[in-house]
C-alpha positions, 0 to 999 in steps of 0.5 A: 298500889297501881296496876296489877302488880303484885307484894311480898313481905309487907310490913312482914315482921318475926314470929311472935312472942308466941312462936307464929312463924312470918306470915307473907301476904302477897297483894294484888289490884287495887286495896285499901293500902292497910290491908296485907297489916289486916289481915296479918293481924286476924291470921295471927291473931287465929295463929296464937290459939292453934292447938301447935305449932304453926311452921308456915303462913301465906294469905294472898289478897286479890281483889279484881278488877270489873266494878260489875262482880260482886264479891270480887274481893277474895282472900285465901291462907294456908297454914301448916299445924306441924305438917297438918294444912290448913287451906281457907279460901273466901270472897266478898264484897269488899277487901275488909270484909273477905279478912273479918270472912278468913279468920274466921272460915280459919277457926273453924278449920283449926277446931276441925283439924284438933278434933280430928287429931283428937280422933286419932289419937294425935295429941292427948285427951287429957294429962293422965293419957300421957301418962298411961299410955307413954305420950299417946292417945288410943280411940275408946 
């Protein structure tokens, strides 16, 4: 793609078999043509393992123009996991490297979100918590 124009929703798909919504990908700058689809695939893989339903997913890929800047490939993602935001931003030398790092960062963010939800009583700790407490887990 020439220049600094944006592409939104390029090759977007509908919900997957695991309930992941359409992943909106915005691309800015010159980068490999498969970058948007690669990002969509990597982020979808993370979203499929979320502990609660993912309501929306947005990804932005930005490739800087200055060849002197070492980590000019920036990948960002925002997920809405049942009303709780999960954001990640990474920078790397290549866009594919940035997308790979983004996947790892999102995995970490979703794990922290799940840990926090369990600790705060937002999710049951086990099946017995639902029956003993009427659907809400309490902190000990």
